[in-house]
C-alpha positions as CSV (number, residue, x, y, z in Angstrom):
1,M,-36.0,-39.2,-0.5
2,L,-38.1,-41.3,-1.5
3,C,-36.2,-41.9,-5.4
4,C,-32.9,-42.4,-3.5
5,W,-34.5,-44.9,-1.0
6,L,-36.8,-46.6,-4.0
7,L,-33.6,-47.2,-6.5
8,T,-31.7,-48.3,-3.3
9,F,-34.5,-51.1,-2.9
10,I,-34.0,-52.2,-6.2
11,I,-30.5,-52.4,-6.2
12,R,-30.5,-54.8,-3.4
13,L,-32.9,-57.1,-5.2
14,S,-31.3,-56.8,-8.8
15,R,-27.6,-58.0,-9.3
16,R,-27.9,-56.3,-13.0
17,F,-29.2,-53.1,-11.3
18,Y,-26.1,-53.6,-9.0
19,A,-23.8,-53.7,-11.4
20,L,-25.3,-50.7,-13.1
21,S,-24.7,-48.6,-10.3
22,G,-21.1,-49.6,-10.6
23,D,-20.8,-48.4,-13.8
24,S,-17.7,-45.9,-14.1
25,E,-18.9,-44.2,-17.0
26,L,-22.3,-43.5,-15.6
27,W,-20.4,-41.9,-12.3
28,K,-17.9,-39.9,-14.4
29,Q,-20.9,-38.0,-15.9
30,Q,-22.6,-37.3,-13.0
31,Y,-19.3,-36.3,-11.4
32,Y,-18.8,-33.8,-15.0
33,S,-22.6,-32.8,-14.1
34,Q,-22.1,-31.9,-10.5
35,W,-18.5,-30.8,-9.8
36,V,-16.8,-29.6,-13.3
37,R,-19.7,-27.7,-15.1
38,P,-20.6,-25.6,-12.5
39,R,-17.3,-24.2,-12.0
40,A,-17.0,-23.9,-15.9
41,R,-20.3,-21.4,-15.3
42,R,-18.7,-19.7,-12.4
43,L,-15.5,-19.0,-14.1
44,A,-17.1,-17.8,-17.3
45,N,-19.2,-15.4,-14.8
46,V,-16.3,-13.7,-13.4
47,G,-14.6,-13.6,-16.7
48,R,-17.7,-12.1,-18.4
49,S,-17.6,-14.6,-21.1
50,A,-20.1,-16.7,-22.8
51,L,-19.9,-20.5,-22.2
52,P,-19.1,-22.5,-25.4
53,A,-21.7,-24.0,-27.5
54,K,-21.6,-27.4,-25.7
55,T,-21.1,-27.2,-22.4
56,E,-23.0,-30.8,-21.8
57,Y,-20.9,-33.8,-20.7
58,S,-18.0,-34.4,-22.9
59,P,-14.6,-37.1,-22.6
60,K,-12.6,-34.7,-23.8
61,V,-9.8,-33.8,-21.2
62,S,-9.9,-30.2,-22.2
63,T,-13.5,-29.4,-20.9
64,W,-12.5,-30.5,-17.6
65,L,-10.4,-27.7,-16.5
66,D,-8.7,-28.6,-13.3
67,H,-10.1,-32.1,-13.2
68,S,-8.4,-32.6,-16.3
69,H,-5.6,-34.7,-14.2
70,L,-8.8,-37.4,-13.2
71,A,-9.3,-37.8,-17.0
72,E,-6.5,-38.1,-18.3
73,E,-6.3,-40.8,-21.4
74,G,-5.0,-43.9,-20.0
75,K,-5.4,-43.7,-16.7
76,V,-7.8,-45.8,-14.5
77,T,-9.9,-43.6,-12.3
78,N,-12.2,-45.1,-9.9
79,W,-15.2,-42.3,-10.9
80,K,-17.7,-43.7,-8.1
81,R,-14.8,-42.9,-5.5
82,Q,-14.1,-39.7,-6.8
83,Y,-18.0,-38.6,-6.5
84,R,-18.8,-39.6,-3.3
85,L,-15.3,-38.1,-2.3
86,R,-16.6,-34.8,-3.9
87,H,-19.9,-35.4,-2.1
88,N,-18.7,-35.9,1.7
89,W,-16.7,-32.8,1.1
90,S,-19.4,-30.5,-0.1
91,R,-21.1,-32.2,3.1
92,G,-18.4,-31.7,5.4
93,L,-18.6,-35.8,6.2
94,C,-16.2,-37.4,7.3
95,R,-14.4,-40.2,9.8
96,V,-12.0,-38.9,12.6
97,T,-9.2,-40.9,14.2
98,E,-7.1,-39.6,16.7
99,V,-2.8,-40.5,17.2
100,E,-1.3,-39.3,20.5
101,F,2.5,-38.6,19.6
102,P,4.9,-40.9,22.0
103,Q,6.5,-39.3,24.7
104,P,8.7,-37.4,25.6
105,I,6.8,-34.1,23.9
106,S,9.4,-32.3,22.1
107,P,8.6,-28.1,22.0
108,C,8.4,-26.8,19.1
109,A,7.1,-29.6,16.8
110,L,6.8,-29.0,13.0
111,V,4.5,-30.5,10.9
112,K,3.6,-30.5,7.3
113,L,1.2,-32.7,4.8
114,C,2.5,-33.5,1.0
115,G,1.6,-35.7,-1.7
116,G,-0.2,-38.2,0.8
117,H,2.3,-38.3,3.3
118,V,3.1,-36.1,6.9
119,F,6.4,-35.0,7.6
120,T,7.2,-33.8,11.6
121,A,10.1,-32.2,12.8
122,D,11.3,-32.0,16.4
123,V,14.2,-32.3,18.8
124,S,13.8,-35.4,20.5
125,H,12.9,-37.6,17.5
126,G,14.2,-35.6,14.6
127,L,12.5,-35.6,11.3
128,R,9.9,-38.6,10.9
129,A,7.6,-39.7,7.9
130,W,4.6,-40.9,8.6
131,A,1.3,-42.5,6.1
132,A,-1.7,-40.0,5.9
133,R,-4.3,-42.5,5.6
134,D,-2.5,-44.2,8.8
135,P,-0.4,-41.8,11.0
136,A,-0.6,-44.2,13.5
137,S,3.0,-45.9,12.2
138,C,5.8,-44.1,11.6
139,L,7.4,-44.8,8.0
140,A,10.8,-43.6,8.6
141,N,12.9,-41.4,11.2
142,I,16.3,-40.0,11.0
143,H,17.5,-38.0,14.0
144,F,19.0,-34.3,14.0
145,T,22.6,-34.0,15.2
146,D,25.0,-31.1,15.1
147,Q,28.2,-31.7,13.4
148,Q,30.3,-29.7,15.7
149,E,28.8,-30.5,19.0
150,D,27.5,-34.1,17.9
151,S,23.9,-33.1,19.8
152,A,20.5,-32.3,18.8
153,V,19.5,-28.7,17.5
154,L,16.1,-26.9,18.0
155,P,14.5,-27.5,14.4
156,T,12.5,-24.3,13.7
157,A,10.9,-24.2,10.0
158,L,10.2,-26.7,7.7
159,A,9.2,-27.0,3.9
160,V,8.4,-30.0,1.5
161,S,8.2,-30.2,-2.2
162,Q,6.7,-33.1,-4.4
163,Q,8.5,-34.8,-6.9
164,Q,8.0,-38.0,-9.4
165,S,9.1,-40.7,-6.8
166,E,10.3,-38.7,-4.2
167,Q,9.6,-35.8,-1.5
168,E,12.4,-33.4,-0.8
169,I,12.3,-32.1,2.5
170,V,14.2,-28.9,4.1
171,V,14.6,-28.2,7.6
172,G,15.9,-25.2,9.2
173,F,17.6,-24.8,12.6
174,E,17.8,-22.3,15.6
175,N,21.6,-22.1,14.9
176,G,21.2,-20.5,11.3
177,R,21.7,-24.4,9.8
178,L,19.7,-26.3,7.2
179,N,19.3,-29.7,6.1
180,R,18.1,-31.1,2.8
181,Y,16.6,-34.9,3.2
182,V,15.0,-37.1,0.3
183,F,11.8,-39.2,1.5
184,D,12.0,-41.7,-1.3
185,I,8.6,-43.0,-1.7
186,P,9.0,-46.9,-3.2
187,T,11.3,-47.6,0.0
188,S,10.0,-45.5,2.5
189,R,13.2,-44.2,3.1
190,L,14.6,-40.6,5.0
191,I,18.3,-40.5,3.6
192,L,20.1,-36.8,4.2
193,R,21.4,-35.6,1.0
194,S,23.0,-31.8,1.7
195,S,23.6,-29.8,4.8
196,Y,24.6,-26.2,4.8
197,V,26.1,-24.3,8.1
198,G,25.8,-20.3,8.3
199,L,23.2,-19.7,5.8
200,S,21.7,-17.1,8.1
201,V,22.5,-15.2,11.3
202,G,20.4,-16.8,14.2
203,A,17.1,-19.0,13.8
204,I,15.4,-19.7,10.2
205,T,11.9,-19.1,11.0
206,A,10.1,-19.5,7.6
207,M,10.5,-21.0,4.7
208,A,9.1,-22.1,1.2
209,L,10.8,-24.5,-1.6
210,S,9.5,-25.7,-5.1
211,S,12.4,-27.7,-6.0
212,P,15.1,-26.7,-6.6
213,Y,14.5,-22.9,-4.9
214,L,14.4,-22.6,-1.5
215,L,13.3,-19.2,0.2
216,I,14.1,-18.1,3.4
217,V,14.0,-15.9,6.6
218,S,16.0,-15.8,9.3
219,Q,15.4,-14.4,13.0
220,H,16.6,-10.8,12.3
221,K,14.2,-10.6,9.5
222,N,16.6,-11.2,6.3
223,L,14.9,-12.8,3.6
224,S,17.3,-14.9,0.8
225,L,16.2,-16.8,-2.0
226,Y,18.7,-19.9,-3.0
227,N,18.9,-22.3,-6.0
228,L,19.8,-25.7,-4.8
229,S,20.2,-27.4,-8.1
230,D,24.2,-27.2,-8.4
231,Q,24.7,-29.5,-5.2
232,A,25.9,-33.1,-4.9
233,E,23.4,-35.5,-4.8
234,T,25.4,-38.6,-4.1
235,A,27.1,-37.9,-0.7
236,V,26.1,-35.7,2.1
237,D,27.2,-32.0,0.6
238,I,28.2,-28.9,3.3
239,T,29.3,-26.3,0.4
240,Q,26.7,-23.2,0.4
241,P,24.5,-23.3,-2.0
242,R,24.0,-20.3,-5.0
243,E,22.4,-17.0,-3.6
244,L,20.0,-15.6,-6.1
245,A,18.7,-12.8,-4.0
246,S,18.8,-11.0,-0.5
247,L,16.8,-9.0,1.2
248,K,16.9,-6.8,5.1
249,A,13.4,-6.2,6.2
250,D,12.9,-2.9,8.6
251,N,9.9,-3.6,10.0
252,M,8.2,-7.2,9.4
253,V,5.7,-8.6,11.8
254,A,4.2,-11.7,12.2
255,P,2.6,-13.4,11.5
256,M,3.8,-13.7,8.1
257,T,3.9,-16.2,4.9
258,L,6.2,-17.0,2.1
259,S,5.2,-18.1,-1.7
260,L,7.3,-19.7,-4.2
261,R,6.2,-20.2,-8.1
262,V,8.2,-21.7,-10.7
263,S,6.9,-21.4,-14.2
264,A,8.7,-22.0,-17.7
265,L,9.7,-18.5,-18.0
266,D,10.4,-17.2,-14.6
267,I,10.7,-17.7,-10.6
268,V,8.2,-15.5,-8.1
269,A,9.2,-15.4,-4.9
270,S,6.4,-13.6,-2.2
271,V,6.3,-12.6,1.4
272,V,3.0,-11.6,2.9
273,Y,3.5,-10.0,6.3
274,S,1.3,-8.1,8.4
275,F,1.9,-4.0,9.4
276,F,-0.4,-1.3,11.0
277,H,-1.8,1.2,9.2
278,I,-3.3,4.1,11.1
279,G,-6.5,4.3,8.7
280,C,-7.5,0.9,8.5
281,G,-5.6,-0.5,11.4
282,W,-3.7,-4.1,10.5
283,S,-3.0,-4.7,7.0
284,Q,-1.2,-7.0,4.7
285,G,1.9,-6.0,2.8
286,I,3.1,-8.2,-0.7
287,Q,6.3,-7.8,-1.7
288,E,7.2,-10.1,-4.8
289,L,10.5,-10.9,-6.4
290,R,11.0,-12.1,-10.5
291,F,13.7,-13.8,-11.3
292,A,15.5,-15.5,-14.8
293,K,16.1,-19.0,-14.7
294,D,19.2,-18.1,-14.6
295,G,19.3,-15.9,-11.7
296,Q,19.3,-12.6,-13.1
297,Q,16.7,-10.8,-11.3
298,L,14.0,-8.8,-13.3
299,D,11.5,-7.2,-11.0
300,C,11.1,-6.1,-7.4
301,R,7.8,-4.5,-6.7
302,I,5.3,-4.4,-3.5
303,T,1.6,-3.8,-2.8
304,S,-0.7,-3.8,-0.2
305,T,-4.4,-4.6,0.9
306,V,-4.8,-1.1,2.2
307,D,-6.6,0.5,-0.9
308,S,-9.2,-2.5,-0.8
309,Q,-9.8,-2.1,2.8
310,Y,-11.0,1.0,1.8
311,G,-12.8,-0.3,-0.6
312,M,-11.3,1.6,-3.3
313,R,-10.4,0.2,-7.2
314,T,-6.8,0.2,-8.2
315,Q,-5.4,0.4,-11.3
316,G,-3.6,-2.5,-13.5
317,R,0.1,-1.0,-12.4
318,T,1.8,-1.3,-9.4
319,P,4.7,1.1,-8.7
320,S,8.4,-0.2,-8.4
321,L,10.8,-0.1,-5.2
322,R,12.8,1.7,-7.4
323,P,12.3,4.6,-6.4
324,R,9.3,3.7,-4.0
325,R,6.9,6.2,-3.2
326,S,4.3,4.3,-1.6
327,A,3.2,1.0,-0.3
328,T,-0.1,0.5,-2.1
329,S,-1.5,0.8,-5.3
330,E,-3.1,4.3,-6.7
331,P,-6.6,5.0,-6.8
332,I,-8.5,5.1,-10.7
333,D,-10.0,8.1,-12.0
334,N,-7.5,10.3,-10.1
335,E,-9.4,10.2,-6.6
336,D,-7.7,12.1,-4.4
337,S,-8.9,10.5,-1.6
338,G,-11.0,7.0,-0.8
339,P,-13.9,6.2,1.9
340,A,-13.5,8.2,5.1
341,V,-14.4,4.9,7.3
342,P,-12.8,1.6,5.8
343,S,-15.4,-1.1,5.0
344,I,-12.5,-3.9,6.7
345,L,-11.2,-2.8,9.7
346,H,-9.0,-4.8,12.0
347,Q,-7.8,-3.5,15.7
348,Q,-5.7,-6.6,16.3
349,P,-3.1,-8.3,13.7
350,P,-4.2,-11.6,12.4
351,T,-4.1,-15.0,14.2
352,S,-3.0,-16.7,11.2
353,M,-2.2,-16.1,7.1
354,S,-2.2,-18.2,4.6
355,Y,-1.2,-17.3,0.5
356,A,-1.5,-19.6,-2.2
357,H,-1.4,-17.6,-5.4
358,P,-4.0,-15.8,-6.3
359,Y,-5.8,-16.0,-3.0
360,L,-4.6,-14.1,0.2
361,L,-6.4,-15.4,3.4
362,T,-5.9,-13.8,7.1
363,S,-7.7,-15.5,9.8
364,H,-8.9,-13.2,13.1
365,A,-9.8,-13.6,16.8
366,D,-13.4,-11.8,16.0
367,N,-14.8,-15.1,14.6
368,T,-13.9,-13.9,10.7
369,L,-12.1,-14.6,8.0
370,T,-10.7,-11.8,5.6
371,M,-10.1,-13.0,1.5
372,Y,-8.1,-10.8,-1.1
373,L,-7.2,-11.8,-4.5
374,V,-3.7,-10.5,-5.7
375,V,-3.3,-10.2,-9.6
376,S,0.2,-10.3,-10.6
377,D,1.3,-10.4,-14.2
378,L,4.5,-9.0,-16.2
379,S,3.4,-5.6,-15.5
380,S,2.0,-5.2,-12.6
381,L,0.9,-6.2,-8.9
382,F,-2.2,-5.1,-6.9
383,V,-4.9,-6.5,-4.8
384,R,-8.2,-6.8,-6.4
385,G,-11.2,-6.1,-3.5
386,G,-11.6,-8.0,0.0
387,Q,-13.9,-9.7,1.4
388,R,-15.3,-10.8,5.2
389,L,-15.6,-14.0,5.5
390,W,-18.3,-15.2,8.3
391,G,-19.3,-18.7,10.1
392,H,-17.2,-19.2,13.0
393,T,-18.7,-19.2,16.3
394,S,-15.5,-18.6,17.9
395,S,-12.1,-17.1,17.4
396,V,-10.5,-18.6,14.6
397,S,-6.6,-19.1,15.2
398,V,-5.4,-21.0,12.0
399,V,-6.5,-21.1,8.2
400,Q,-4.7,-23.0,5.4
401,V,-5.8,-22.2,1.3
402,T,-4.9,-23.7,-1.8
403,N,-4.4,-22.0,-5.4
404,R,-8.2,-23.7,-6.7
405,G,-9.7,-21.6,-3.3
406,K,-10.4,-24.2,-1.3
407,A,-9.7,-23.5,2.5
408,V,-10.0,-25.0,6.2
409,S,-10.0,-22.8,9.0
410,V,-9.8,-24.1,12.7
411,S,-11.4,-22.2,15.5
412,S,-9.0,-21.6,19.0
413,R,-10.7,-24.3,20.9
414,G,-10.4,-26.7,17.9
415,D,-14.1,-27.8,18.2
416,E,-15.0,-26.2,15.1
417,I,-13.3,-26.8,11.5
418,R,-14.9,-25.2,8.3
419,L,-14.3,-26.2,4.8
420,W,-14.6,-23.3,2.3
421,E,-15.2,-22.9,-1.2
422,L,-14.1,-19.1,-1.9
423,E,-14.2,-19.4,-5.9
424,T,-18.2,-18.7,-5.2
425,A,-17.0,-15.3,-3.3
426,V,-15.3,-14.2,-5.8
427,P,-17.6,-11.9,-7.6
428,S,-18.6,-9.9,-4.7
429,L,-15.2,-8.8,-3.9
430,G,-15.0,-5.1,-3.0
431,S,-18.7,-4.8,-2.4
432,R,-20.5,-4.3,0.7
433,R,-22.6,-7.2,0.8
434,R,-21.9,-9.8,3.3
435,L,-21.8,-13.4,2.3
436,K,-23.8,-15.7,4.2
437,D,-22.6,-19.0,6.2
438,E,-23.3,-21.1,3.2
439,N,-20.1,-20.1,1.5
440,S,-18.6,-22.7,4.1
441,I,-19.4,-26.1,5.4
442,Q,-18.5,-27.3,8.8
443,V,-16.9,-30.7,9.0
444,T,-19.4,-33.4,11.2
445,P,-17.4,-36.7,12.0
446,E,-20.0,-39.6,11.8
447,N,-17.6,-40.7,14.7
448,K,-17.0,-38.0,17.0
449,P,-14.5,-38.7,19.3
450,R,-14.5,-38.2,23.2
451,V,-15.3,-34.6,24.4
452,E,-12.8,-32.6,25.9
453,S,-13.6,-29.8,28.2
454,E,-12.5,-26.4,27.5
455,S,-9.5,-26.7,30.1
456,G,-8.4,-30.0,28.3
457,L,-7.0,-28.6,25.1
458,L,-4.6,-25.5,25.0
459,P,-5.3,-22.8,22.0
460,R,-2.6,-21.3,19.5
461,S,-1.6,-18.5,22.1
462,I,-0.8,-14.9,20.1
463,Q,1.9,-13.4,21.2
464,R,1.2,-9.7,22.4
465,D,4.2,-7.6,22.7
466,A,5.7,-4.2,21.5
467,T,5.4,-5.4,17.5
468,G,1.4,-5.7,18.1
469,L,2.0,-1.8,18.5
470,G,3.4,-1.2,15.0
471,M,6.8,-1.0,16.9
472,A,9.6,-2.7,15.6
473,P,11.4,-4.9,18.2
474,S,14.9,-3.8,20.1
475,G,16.3,-7.1,20.1
476,P,16.3,-10.5,19.3
477,Q,12.3,-12.1,19.4
478,E,11.9,-15.6,21.4
479,I,11.4,-18.5,18.6
480,P,7.6,-18.8,19.1
481,C,6.5,-22.5,19.3
482,M,3.4,-23.8,16.8
483,H,0.6,-25.4,19.1
484,E,-2.0,-25.4,16.6
485,W,-1.4,-27.0,12.7
486,V,-3.8,-27.7,9.8
487,G,-3.0,-29.1,6.6
488,F,-5.2,-31.0,3.8
489,D,-5.1,-32.8,0.4
490,E,-7.8,-34.1,-1.4
491,E,-8.9,-36.9,0.7
492,R,-8.5,-35.6,4.3
493,V,-7.9,-32.9,6.8
494,L,-5.0,-33.3,9.3
495,L,-4.9,-31.0,12.5
496,L,-2.3,-31.2,15.3
497,R,-3.0,-29.3,18.4
498,E,-1.0,-29.6,21.8
499,K,-3.0,-30.8,25.2
500,Q,-2.3,-28.9,28.4
501,V,-1.1,-32.2,29.7
502,G,2.0,-31.7,27.6
503,T,0.4,-34.1,24.8
504,Q,0.2,-34.0,21.2
505,L,-2.8,-35.1,19.0
506,L,-2.9,-35.6,15.4
507,E,-6.4,-35.8,13.9
508,C,-7.0,-37.2,11.0
509,Y,-10.5,-36.5,9.3
510,D,-11.1,-38.7,5.9
511,F,-13.2,-38.0,3.7
512,T,-13.0,-41.1,1.2
């Protein structure tokens, strides 16, 4: 503390020291020492491999791992700003602003954050685009209308994909229709590119988009994968997209999440769902479809978290669905049975779920999160270990995770937001060692907003019906409305929640 005060005093007295304190190359070295090199050490420990002989600061991009986009040749990076950004994330320091959406408030408002822009969809205002750094003003707006009835229709699903100079948005509706939009970033315009009718029987309830591939799930548990690349781009096109695969689920209980991964060789479509297991309670099933770029299906396989909840080690292979014998992977060493008591037991379904390969994260009403690591390669699919994450002081209502292992979770009251770095928890997966609270940081805004009473905020409700007992619904279920949503990028966390009086607040936690 004394050194920091002395340095600040010297900088204020000397212009040369002030200029030196902003030298980008010095901050680049500090950034490498503080954030890049420790991560390289963690990855080396996880992989049981030795670090390279030279692990000190190096300007070569190859040594920067997932931070290489900041150190690319020819790119000008403000390293002092980047260091301050990462420091604020590691301490939970930020400033918060609240934006109250204008009346009238529409039910079932959908929100997505992508590439510094926030997209909202509701029946009254249609599709709107906002700047994440300043969500008070709307950048673009386009209304929803039914071409046959010339009336507004209820949006039920929203997906966004980032491209070079534009962002692609897909909106699904309660009547099975699907609209494909493009947000032109330089001009801040929303353009309707395509409209498809009759893609599903009933409402489209969930979607995943990795342009040009789209994965959707309907209200009647029909899952379909489409290729949108063959559609016209100059005018609104109403022809059907090319369907690559279609599946029917017998019993897929909410919450569920979809994922699409596109590589140079294949396309991987994943669906993660909840089900009740007699031995270890509520568990997660993972079904994965692999396709070649020409649409040919290469593989279809399934696994679950059951073995991980029992603390059993799994083999590096997964039984195929043809023929399907078990939804779980087999124990190693020819063990006939695992431990009698599971190490992870959930008597209630998860409140939310997020999957960004390889991290699978679920939130629960008992103030905890559960993390799994999904291993997927050309020959196998299985879940490696499982770990309870502690830190919240009340029920956790929503969670979001990225493929880098950074996650954000929100309590049901909305007054506790925690940041997680899951890479540090990977070495303890499958062990009974309880992780300490230090694995997460609580967000502490410098400028706290007005304090709402406990009755002033409406927490996200958890539906309790026959599906909570592991029973398949007898008829169509009511489309659930989202009362709370969280999204984040490298600079900010955005939280949408509904107040009891009917208004919706968009809170922006800025770490810059």
